[in-house]
N, C-alpha and C positions, 0 to 999 in steps of 0.2 A: 504494500500499499504506499503510495506517494505521501510524503509529509505535507501537512497543510501549510499554505503560504503564511509567513509569519505575521503579516498585517491582519489576516483574517482570523489566525488562531486565537488571538486575544478576545475576539468577539464571539467565538463559537465555544460556548460553555455548556456543561451539563447543568440543567436546571430542573426542578421539580415540576410535575404536571399539576394543573389546578384541580381541585375538588375531585379526588379519586373515589367517586361514588360507585358502590357495588350493589346498588338496589336491584332487586329482581323485578321482572315485568309484572304489571298488574294482572290479577286473575281475569281471565276472560269469562263471559257467560258460558254456562255449561254447554258443551258440544252435544249435538244430537246423538243419541245412542249411548251405550254404556262406556265407562271408563275402560280403556284398553291398556294392555301391556306392550311396550314398544322396546325393541332392540335396535339401536342405530350403530352402525359400524363405520369407522372413520379411519382411513389410511392417510397419514400425514405426508403430503408431497411437498407443498409450498408453505411449510411452517404455519403461518397464521390463517391462510385462506380456508383450507380444509377444516381444521379444527374450529376456526371462528364460525363458519356456517353451521357446523354440526352442533356447537354449543349453543348458538342462538336458537336453533330448532328445538333442541332438547329442553331449554329452559322455558320456551314458549309452550311446548306440549305440556310440560309439568304445570305451568300456570293455568292451563286449560283443564286441569284435573286428570291428565293421563299419567300413567305409570311408565317411567322412562329409565332405560339403561343405556349408557353410552359405552361402547367398546372401541378403544382407541389405541393404536400401536405406539403412541408417544404421549403418555399421560402427563408428562412433565410440562407440556405446553399449557395445560389448564391451570397450572400454578401461577402463570402470568395472566391469562385471560380471565380467570375466575379464582382469585386467591382465596384461601381459607381465612376466616370462617365464612361459609356461605349461609345465606339466609333465605327464607321463604321457599319459593318454587326452585330456586337454584340448589338448595339443600336437598330437595326431593329427587334430584337427578342422581342415580347411582352410577358411578364411574368405574369401569372395569378395564384392566390392561388386556389387550388383544394380541396374543402371540402370532401375529400374522405371518412371520417368517419361519414359523414352525408348523408346517401343514399337517403333520401327524398329531399335534397337540389336541387333546380332547377338551371339549367345552366343560366348564364346571357344572355340577349338578344343581342348576337353579330352575325355578318354574319356567315353563316355556312361555313364549310371547304370542301376542295376537297379530302383531305387525313387525316384520323384519325389514330394515332399510339398509341398503348398500349405498352409502354416500359416494357420489362421483364415480360409480362403476367399480368400486373396490370389490374384489372377489372374495366372497365368504366361502370357505370350503363346504363341500356337500354335507360332510358330517355335521358341521356346525349348523347349517341351515335345517337339517333334518331334526337335530336335537333342540334347537332354539324355537323352531317354528313348525309344529305338527301340521299336517295337511288339514286336519279339522280339530277343533277344540272338543273337550268332553260335552260341551252343549251342542255340538254339531256345527258351529260356525266355522267358516273357512279362514285359515290363516292368510294374511295378505303379505306378499313378498314384493318389495319395491326397489327400484333403482332410481335414486334421486340423482338426476343428471346435472351437468354443468349448465350455467346460465349463458344464454345467447339470444340475440334478437334476429337470427337468421330465419327465413320463412319455413324451413323444414321443422323447426322446433314445434310450432303449433300443429303441424301435421303428424308429428311423432308422439306428442304429449298424450298419455293415457293409453298407449298401444300395449297389447300383450306380447310377451315373449315366451312361448311355450317351451318347456324342456323336453327334447325328443329322445335323449339318450342318458344312460347312467342311472345312479340310484334315485335321482329325483325326477325321473321320466314321468310325465303326466302333470307335473306341477307347472304353474305359470308365474312368471315375474312380470311386473307392470312397470312401464316407463313413466316416471313423473318428471316433467321438465319445468324448472323455474322460468319465468319470462316476463315480458314487459306489457303483454296484451291480455285481454280477457279470456282468449282461448288457449292460454298456457296455464302453468301452475302458479304464477304470480311471484311476488317477492316477500321475503320475510319482513314483518313489521310488528312490533310490540303493540299490545292493546293500549298501553299508556304512552305511546310515542308522542302524540300530539300534546298531551298534557305536560310531559316532561319538557318539550320544547317551549311551550308557552311559559312555563315557570322558570326557565333558564335565564340567568342574569349575565348577559354577554359582557357588559362593562365591568362587573365584579370579577368575572373570570379573567379578563385581560389585566385587571389591576393586580390580581395575584401573581401574574407573570412578570410584573414590573412595568414601569411607565414606558409608553410608546404611543406616538400619535400617527404613524403611518399604517400602510396595509399590513395584514397579518396573513401569512402563508403557511399551510401545513404540508409537509413533504413526507409521503409514504410511498416508496417506489422501489423498482428493481434498479436498472441502469438506463434511464431514458436518454436517448441520444441528444435531445434538445435541452437538457437541464442547464448547461452553462449559458445557452442562449436565453433561456427564460430568466435566469438570475440577473442577467445584464440588462433586461428591459427597463426603459425609463419609467414605466408605470410602477415598477417595484423598486425603484431606486432607494426608497426609504422603508422598505419592508422589513418586518421581523420574520425570519424563517424559523419555524418549529420543525426540526428534523427528527424523524423517528430513529431511535437507536437501531443498531444492527446493519442490515444490508443497505438501508437508506442512507445512514450516516457514512458508511464506507464509500458509496457512490458520491455523496456530497464532498467528502474530503478529496476524492480522486479527481473529480471533474468540475466541481462548481465553486469550491471555497475561494479559489484564486480569482474568479469573476465577480465575486461579491463587491458591490460598490462600497466605498468608505462610509456612506451614509446609511447603509443597512446593517443588520446584524443577524446572527444565527444562534440557535440554542438547541443543543441535543436533548431530545425528549425521551424519558424512560418509557419502557413498555407499560401500559396501563390496562385495567380491565375494560371490557367493552363499553359500559356506560360512560366511562371517563373519555374514551376515544371518541364516542359520539359528540360529547360536549366540545371537544377540541375542534371538530368539524363545524359545529354550530357557531363557534366564536371566530372562525377565520374568514377572510374575504376571498381566498382562493385555496382550494383543497386539491392536492396531488395525491391520487390514490392508485392502488394497484390490485389486480386479481378481482375476485367476485365480491367478497364480504364488504370491503371498504368502498367499492363502487356503489353498492346499494345504500350504504350509510351516507355517502356523498349526495345521492339522489334525494334521500329524505331530508338532508340538511338544507336543500334548496339554495345552495351557494354555487358560484362557479367552480368547475373542477376540470382537471385533466386526468384521464383514466389511462393507466398503462396496463395493457392486457399481457397476460403471461406469454412471453415470446416463444414461438415455436419455429423449429428449424425450417419448415417448409413455408413459412410466412402465412400460415392458415389464420393466424391472429389478425392479419390485415383484412381478410374477408369478414371476419367477426366484427372488426371495427367498423367497416363500411355498412354492415347491416345495423349496427347500433346507431350510426350517424343518421341513417334514414329514419329510424324511429325517433331519435332525439330532435330532429328538425332544427338543428343549431344554426346560428349565423355563420356565414362563410368563414370569417376570421377564426371562429371557434373550431370549426371543422379543420381548418388548416393547421392549427396548433395541435389538435388531437392526432392528426396524421403524423406530424413531425415528432410529437411526443413518443409515438409508437414505431418511428423509423421507416415509415412508408417511403420507398424510393421516389426521389424527386420532390418530396414535400419540403417546402421552405416556410418557416413560420414568419408571419408578417409582424411588423412592429406592434406591440401591445400598449394600448392607451387605456386611460381611466374610462373613457367612453365605451371602449370594447368590453371591459369588465362589467360595466353597467348593462350592456346588452346581453352578456352572458348570464348575468343574474336574473334578468327577466325571462330568458329562455329556460333557465334551470328551474324557476319557480313554476312556469307553465308545465314543464315535464312532471314535476312533483305533483301538481294538481291532477293531472291525468292519471297518475298512479294511485293517488289517494281515493280516486273515484271507483277503483276496482277493489275487489276482495283480495286480502293478503294471502300469502302462500299457506299459512296454517289453516285458514278457514277453508281453502280449496282442498288441502290435503285431507283434513278430517272428513269433508264431505265425500271425497273420492273413496276413502277407506270404508266408510259406513255403507256407501252405495254397493261396493264390491262384496262386502260381507253379507248385505241383505240379498244380493242377486245370486249368491252362491257360485 
């Protein structure tokens, strides 16, 4: 790692995050049908994204009165996302280590589940599926086996959402796995949204949050990224000449030190932010004028924040993430200069980011709030998921 430029090093300091709230989501109205037992399996690939989505889903299911077990192959991440002690619905989620790399390991003798979820297509061994999810319960209800897929705005998502995947061979022959696709439109699985999200946002005191970070009168920017090609170019933009950059620890901080710190104007400053529980990360996004996010979980949180953002999609060798970006841009209906920056941020060949002005950021804000309102008018992912599961159980 290259050393940070000396003029910038003095201004890039480790500082505490504001108001590290660990509150659980508010309880939802009772879902139609009985309380079910859920087994959710998570294979951690991208550190925060996989575990972050699964933990949000688990805590929302528990808040809705469901019985939830999370099986995760790297439980240590939850010590950062949801540190002990947990309260309310968070404490109701039972967390178990999943020995994913030991295919012959037998599942522990726990009561079977009604619903088994393979998050992001992680493969659960047949022996575990058979043990955790009987074909039918003692009451005769069918167990529901789901593949919770990746988030995308591509047109095929709506066509694939809710489709069956029959098992034709092996010990699970005759069973059916169902595809459940998150998405941005009513004909998909929707996005995760806590029942108390709007109330929390309305009660949030942005000025008090900023004051706890220290005095600053310019723009506030949150950086959570991989290695965006246009990071140094963004740091040097006149609209951000007086910005305070809140840089997430870890991979984001390493990218900052390597490519952006030397481009920081002398009138701007940067602060390395510690990893915080999910509610505190949400508050950081609500408090900033521009949010730079990565992967799936933080994109959804940026959308709910209703602030300008740049999303870095997980890079793929065949540039498939550029197709995913174009589909998202069509849904977002962003101003041209915002689209240009999103393309440059994701390394689209030939994409040149235009100069960024305060007027541009104002236009991005208006477009972000419009997109947020479109999403708020739809049912959230948990509502659609519960309805899907109960319908499949009822239909047999």
